[in-house]
N, C-alpha and C positions, 0 to 999 in steps of 0.2 A: 715484486712490484713495489714501487715507492708510493704508497697511498696512505692517507691519514685515516684514522679510525672513523672520522666523520664521513668519509667518502664510501666506505664499505656498504652501508645501507642503501645509498643511492645506486651503487653498482648492482646490488641484489634486485632492487626495484626495476632497474633497466633490463636486467636479465629476464625477470618474470614478464615484463611488458613485451619483450621480444618473443618470448615463448607464446604468450597469448596471441600476439599478432600472427605468428606462424600457424598456430592452431586454427585461428579464425579464417585464414586464407585457404585452408584445405577443407576437404570433406571427409567424412568417416565417423566412426564411433566416438573418438576423442572429441571431435568438434561438437557432436550432438550432446555429449555429456557436459561440456563446458560452455555451451552456447549462452545460457542464462548469465554466466559469470562475465562473459565478454560482450554482452549485448549493449548497444548504445543506450537502451532504456534501463533505468535502475530497477524497474518492476520485473518480476518473473514473467515469462511467456504465458504460463498457466493463468496467472492473475490477469494479464492483459486479455486473454481469451475469455475469461469469466466476465470481465467488465464489458467487453464487446457484446457478449451474449446477453447480458443484462440490459444493455443499452438498446437492444432490439425491442424492448417494451414488455418483457416477461418478468414474472415474479422470481424471487430468490429460490423458491421451491422448484419452479420450472427450470431455472438455470441448473440447479442441483441435479435434476433428472436428466437433462440434456447432456450435461458434461460428465455425468456419472461420478459426482462428488457428493460428499456429505454437505448438509446445509451449513455446518460449522466451518467447513473448508471454504465454501462460497463466501461466507461472511469474512473470513480471514483474508481472502483475496480482495474483497471490497475495501477492507481496512488498509491493506497494503497499498492499494491504489490511492486511497485517501491520503496516506502519508506521503507517498512518492510522486503521485500525479494528481493533485487535488482538482485540477481543472477538468478532469474527466468525471468527477463525481457531482451528482445533483442530490443534495441532502433532502430536498423536498420529495424526490422520487423514492427515497429509501426510508424516510421517517414520516409516518402519518401526521397530518396537521395537528391533531389533538395531542399526540405525544411530543411533537416539536414544541408546542405551546407550554406543555408541562416542563420540558427540559429547560426552556428559556426562563420560566418562573422559578425553577428549583436551583439552577446553577448560575450564580452571579460572580462578578469579579473576574480575575485572570483565569482563563481555562487551564493554564499550566499548573494551577494549584488544586483543581477539582478532585474530589474523591467520590467514587460511585456510592450512592446511597441506595442500598438494596431494599427496595420496597415491593419487589415482584420476583416470583420464581421463574419467570420467563427468561430464556437465554437471549431473546430479542431485546429485552430491556437493557442489558449490559452492552450489546452490540450498538443499539441506538445511542446510548450514553457515550460510548467510546467514539463513534463516528461524529457525533455532535462536538465532542471535545476536540477531536483532531481538526475538524474544520474551523472551529473557533480559534484554536492555536494558530492555524495558518493565517486566519484573518488578523489576529493580534500581531502576528509577525510581519504582516504586510505582503504575504505571497499568495493571497487568495482574496478575491474581491467580492465574494458573495455577501449579502446582508444577513444571511442566516446565522 
């Protein structure tokens, strides 16, 4: 074939896209294994199920029990959704008002430059910091309209 070196990566990408489309149009174990990779949503299906369960009004601990996941996994799913689908997250539902006020007072300036200031042994402190940072980064970037 008479192709340039620049065309080869495009051809490889087209081949992979054709394979993904073929897999997506069928059913079976290969489709089940690759569904998260070819899903129209950038978030994993498990993270989406976690956020849907949380949105029913229950606590992170209850989500953990219902989904048979560790609390740390539930928190990771929430952070994944915060990064990829910020419109699905309510910071006020996840961070108590007093903690949110403390975060606002402690972290000023561009959220892109913040560093966690460890003042607590609780794992939830880092989770709340990271969630707040992610949401502030989205707001600074203009792709999230919350005032939090």
